[in-house]
C-alpha positions as CSV (number, residue, x, y, z in Angstrom):
1,M,34.6,27.7,9.1
2,F,34.4,28.7,5.5
3,N,35.5,25.2,3.9
4,F,32.1,23.7,6.1
5,A,30.1,27.3,4.7
6,L,31.1,26.4,0.8
7,K,29.7,22.7,1.3
8,F,27.0,23.8,2.9
9,L,26.4,26.1,0.1
10,R,26.7,23.7,-2.5
11,T,25.1,20.6,-1.2
12,F,21.9,23.1,-0.6
13,A,22.6,23.9,-3.8
14,L,22.4,20.1,-5.7
15,A,19.2,20.2,-3.7
16,A,17.6,22.7,-5.1
17,G,18.1,22.1,-8.6
18,G,17.4,18.6,-8.2
19,A,14.2,19.5,-6.9
20,A,13.7,21.9,-9.3
21,L,14.0,19.0,-12.0
22,L,11.7,17.0,-10.5
23,S,8.8,19.1,-10.5
24,T,9.4,20.1,-14.5
25,L,9.4,16.2,-15.1
26,A,6.1,15.2,-12.9
27,P,4.0,17.0,-16.0
28,A,6.3,15.4,-18.4
29,H,5.6,11.6,-16.9
30,A,1.9,12.1,-16.7
31,A,1.7,13.3,-20.0
32,D,3.7,9.8,-21.3
33,T,1.3,8.3,-19.3
34,L,-1.5,9.1,-20.9
35,R,0.4,8.5,-24.3
36,Q,1.6,4.7,-23.1
37,K,-2.8,4.7,-22.4
38,Q,-3.4,5.9,-26.0
39,T,-1.0,3.6,-27.8
40,A,-2.3,0.3,-25.7
41,A,-5.8,1.6,-26.8
42,C,-5.6,2.4,-30.4
43,K,-2.4,0.5,-31.2
44,G,-4.7,-2.3,-33.4
45,D,-6.3,0.2,-34.8
46,A,-4.2,2.0,-36.5
47,L,-2.6,-1.0,-37.9
48,K,-5.5,-2.8,-38.7
49,L,-7.3,1.4,-40.3
50,C,-4.4,3.5,-40.8
51,A,-1.6,1.2,-41.8
52,L,-0.4,2.9,-44.8
53,A,-0.1,6.7,-42.2
54,I,2.5,4.7,-40.3
55,P,4.8,5.8,-39.5
56,N,3.7,9.6,-39.8
57,E,2.1,10.1,-36.4
58,K,0.1,14.1,-37.9
59,K,-0.9,11.0,-40.6
60,I,-1.4,8.4,-38.9
61,T,-3.9,10.6,-36.1
62,S,-5.4,12.6,-39.1
63,C,-6.9,9.4,-40.4
64,M,-8.1,7.8,-37.1
65,E,-10.0,11.1,-37.0
66,R,-11.4,10.3,-40.2
67,K,-12.9,7.0,-39.2
68,K,-13.3,7.8,-35.7
69,D,-17.2,6.0,-36.2
70,K,-15.1,2.5,-36.7
71,L,-12.1,2.8,-33.6
72,S,-12.6,0.1,-30.9
73,P,-14.6,1.9,-27.5
74,Q,-11.0,2.3,-26.1
75,C,-9.3,4.3,-28.8
76,R,-12.6,6.0,-29.8
77,A,-12.8,7.5,-25.7
78,F,-9.4,9.3,-26.9
79,F,-11.1,11.5,-29.5
80,D,-14.6,12.2,-28.2
81,K,-12.7,15.3,-25.9
82,P,-14.6,18.5,-26.1
83,M,-14.0,20.8,-28.5
84,S,-12.2,23.1,-25.8
85,T,-9.9,20.5,-25.1
86,Q,-8.6,19.1,-28.1
87,K,-8.2,23.4,-29.4
88,A,-6.0,23.7,-25.5
89,S,-3.7,21.3,-27.0
90,G,-3.8,22.9,-30.6
91,R,-5.0,20.9,-32.0
92,K,-8.0,21.3,-35.4
93,N,-11.2,19.0,-36.7
């Protein structure tokens, strides 16, 4: 009886831990998907307009923000976010 209870508790703890881990990974997966979409939309623009900034991501972003008027429409959509969204994500003008 004691052995059964120990196995049950161990299985329950593993299942609960697995569920907790999956719930924390879900938002990260959503962010990765958004990042993949942005990369796909902006890769060509980054190579064409900001090649000297590569591989520094902050410099690439700054360069692309300065040259926003030259970005492709697909890429520009990622830089035309409302100010409240940019501030919430920690980005500045």
